[in-house]
Steps between C-alpha positions, in 0.01 A plus 500: 500500500361302794469122496163361389558128564445397860722274712368221724744379766459195723549541873722252681793475740716723278245780481305504827743719693348852526814667365521269197128533439527877498786483251293270278212745493730791426663293222164468327292208630129555435348173626619268776412134469434287806567137407262281702702189412731606784447640848213512748187711488647732763820538293295634210291728721814645658666553162191668357493738796870578457461565126224753558700674772807530276290606199344779708846610614634503143185662365463242226176312422566125507261211436504172692453173311415179687617205290324175594701177511253284309513119497819330621585283201828378646705195591554423868821510700818289477694334779814692415325807364560407136594222255669490158275358228691306234375494137360160404426396859152439637360736765167455680266780607292343777190679630469246787858533624541671836869430574772726352601439141817338366672434167217266390180676609346801675163590646266766365338808647265482200305177562296513179796453266432127433150593374632781278767316299530203266788312337687718251433828682794731571547638850728796559645563847685794654385761246563266208864421579416130548291294256329168573296279266210309657550128445205363699237592759399241760286605792670792671834446327613678185809325359709722276822481301743788544559671164687809624664448838655716766453601861147470644454652844214530748159633392589583140208573267346262246358601163347287227597595147188616321311547826227276640562504875162525675609693811249779576624858478380586852601287798388518861819691579423749223155564646654575839763718334231701321356589843846605617556712188165672544574571867772743385309598182740373236446702183558205268437127545701273267348156445742217415427235234147603390370279219172679430298816555315310774820478707532879487132560571520275807809681628332838446192386690708371793698826508182709489354311796827520698538869417143600580570594867766742370292618201785387282510321165841416354584493131546142380811386313500162321844337486519328163717196568299199378470393139125451553467875557619591149192384299266680745717808549229737375252373761760514779589857404136607507458347847814676630637851537832394358740214434852405596703343222654243736765368267653238732231235539347597165828433320530160664155398375504649148876503434747788525484580128125571509516756780624818323218492245247417773626795705440739212158350427389521864607862533321593176179328613513665842550845350206447263276407795623787724670259741831528688806290418801403712794322337678274749761230565880516473504851354822592682587156638877543486478800733413268787877461533646759257487881522428546126256322264591296195439648156235233442315617810520861385344397169232294677386792715515743207294268278230468766485879519478528121224236503296743713502325837380707795766363732810284517544285810790396720475185712807348667703798379348718773370230737829320566755656264822673600429818300128585534537879468748482215265263316210745523723786386620298200148395405373859523782620276435229240126574494555872457743450213261259324215749535703763315486274193125434516287613208186706570221389265188652652345589164532139386377373838172690462422403140173301489477524880151539648422604859172401661562692824525875547780474758708279272450736204610793719814311604592428138422859401740623767782285361442613142474867597805498727711329238407741220524814714827399665353523851739477794268268695166320502308520827219254578283581801378149577316311772547145374819547296330375180563818301872488577508126417342552158742780422795283602413231243644717222861604460540877536795702621278740692494393869160417649419615854219315674361724776262335743359547848503124566823347641407158361466640149830683536676176593347301213606764247863450609506195268355675192753574228580874463264600785620702800239469776445795734268528799296820522213608729145418391326803355141522376563834327624433147677831438672492836614140440641591159688792650633284782625241250697765316642637825619153604689443176648851500618447858666172395681670215313302234330809354640849456346829381416475132471119496187342355338189642187292446274419795201267530237472771137413561212733570354468756824419681567190708321225304701201369461460124367854463783661299326716239716810455827581326662840535825637359663762723807723504675584825484875559 
């Protein structure tokens, strides 16, 4: 049994060495995330180049995800680097302050905070570890009372419980970063803090314009981390190619207890709309400094897999952690074990299901046929990757092989659950292409004489969205 759930790993100082990067890919990384909150444009360009070189050496298709920083909703800097906030004491957040902060007050990177809050509001700092209650707002100063104290250091984030901060999803920096990401043709563009479908539509338009010289259009991932995104989740999903369940900032705004149910709901909605899902934040957090995960982390990863997520994501664990390779190996092992327990319910999935498109009906027919006949593999000859994506929305133990002549499509399919993307030469002759597909999988040891497999393609060949044929074959 090969692993269906994909692994997203974040690049950083701990994983940018060519030798470590190669070990990460061999350990099972499918997507590498470039975090635009850190590093220069040239840093990201250089890392993207290195990833593709190592992926070619390893012979493993890997997608690149550019993750935009989004608005900097943060406090400023302190004279000594940090202060200790004491419960019951007053603390002022001052949008007009330019000098370093102290025990009484600090400046703000986010200058709109005084317009976004009112007395009685709860502000959460440093990923929710510190809690302040707004006492008054006068001019540029927000006076708060510390409810839960602790250490507050430079540039820590600010959230408002229940949402309501007006910062736009796309900043000037993000717009520049989109151009950088398109210069190296990032396969996925992750947008931070979207509050509406309009935010995603604007990001897609900017990416399309920036990618036009390269004839490249990335897939768009909406990071769900604001409470305002939850009521309009359906619209955001429809405007995106997928979502990231970004549990850190989301938990701070909606409360930790609400997140598990929201995670399950978001994954269900995405699957129903044929969208991709990535489950992220603190999945293997303890492995930043420890060589083995906690049992709670094992359960967290396994539950995300059982929920049906396409991918599980590592952040600091691979960016700055002491055990990046071991973390990937552990995550791969957990995912594989969870998949063994998954229930296949294709018959139930297709009850009362209606398909308005021929290519989608063919994709579903391939799943049903392969499951009932016990096929060794499903092969989708695809230009856009859509057929493989539709197949991957349903749990089936038969591996799906997405064969395409387009490198960009191959890379995108690296994120699809249970899809193994393979690059093959373009071929206008249908019978020759079908024969070549079988030869490729036989050469890779996937198929052996006597094995049956299902294969889909379009006729005429080479047209996106043209899948109209399903064939069941036996290897001679």
